[in-house]
C-alpha positions in Angstrom: 10.4 3.4 1.9 7.1 3.9 -0.3 5.8 7.0 -1.0 2.2 6.6 -0.7 -0.6 9.1 -2.3 -4.3 9.0 -1.8 -6.9 10.9 -3.4 -10.0 11.2 -1.7 -13.2 13.0 -1.1 -14.7 13.9 2.5 -17.4 11.4 2.1 -16.1 8.4 0.5 -16.3 5.2 2.5 -13.8 3.3 0.7 -11.5 6.6 1.2 -11.9 6.2 5.0 -11.1 2.4 5.0 -8.2 2.7 2.8 -6.7 5.5 5.6 -7.6 3.0 8.5 -5.8 0.3 6.7 -2.7 2.6 6.3 -3.0 3.7 10.2 -3.3 0.2 11.0 -0.2 -0.8 9.3 1.7 2.5 10.2 1.9 3.7 6.6 2.7 7.4 6.1 0.7 8.8 3.0 -0.1 12.1 1.4 -3.8 13.0 1.0 -5.5 15.1 -1.4 -9.1 15.9 -1.5 -10.2 16.2 -5.1 -13.5 17.8 -4.0 -11.7 21.0 -3.4 -8.4 20.8 -5.2 -9.0 21.0 -9.1 -5.2 20.5 -10.0 -4.8 17.3 -7.8 -8.5 16.0 -9.4 -6.9 16.8 -12.9 -3.6 14.9 -11.6 -5.9 11.8 -10.5 -7.8 11.6 -13.9 -4.5 11.9 -15.6 -3.0 8.9 -13.7 -6.4 6.8 -13.3 -8.3 7.8 -16.4 -11.5 8.3 -14.0 -13.1 10.3 -11.5 -14.0 7.5 -8.9 -12.0 7.7 -5.6 -10.0 6.4 -3.8 -7.2 6.3 -6.4 -3.8 5.4 -4.6 -0.3 5.7 -6.0 2.6 3.7 -4.5 5.9 4.5 -6.0 9.7 4.3 -4.7 10.6 7.2 -2.4 12.2 9.2 -5.5 9.1 8.7 -7.2 10.0 5.8 -9.9 8.1 2.8 -10.4 4.6 4.2 -9.6 1.8 1.8 -9.2 -1.8 3.1 -9.3 -4.3 1.2 -7.5 -8.1 2.0 -7.9 -10.5 1.8 -5.1 -9.7 0.0 -1.8 -7.9 -3.2 -2.8 -6.6 -4.5 0.4 -4.5 -7.4 -1.0 -2.9 -5.2 -3.8 -1.9 -2.5 -1.3 -0.7 -4.9 1.2 1.4 -6.7 -1.7 2.9 -3.3 -2.8 3.5 -2.0 0.6 5.2 -5.3 1.9 2.3 -5.6 4.7 0.3 -8.5 5.8 
């Protein structure tokens, strides 16, 4: 099972599209709003090197082999999560 984290802001259209994709595919995820959570904002910047959202991380359940996806990249997310 994969661990999925998404860094978002409340008004981000691509964030909403990504979360809709996760719901459609029954993917559980953790969400952090970088608008209000300064520590998570810094964590996102450290992982991605940018301030744009969404930033999604997909890793093994134990946190290893973390992949960072910037923006709503449906094909890349589908491949990482093993869904169509």
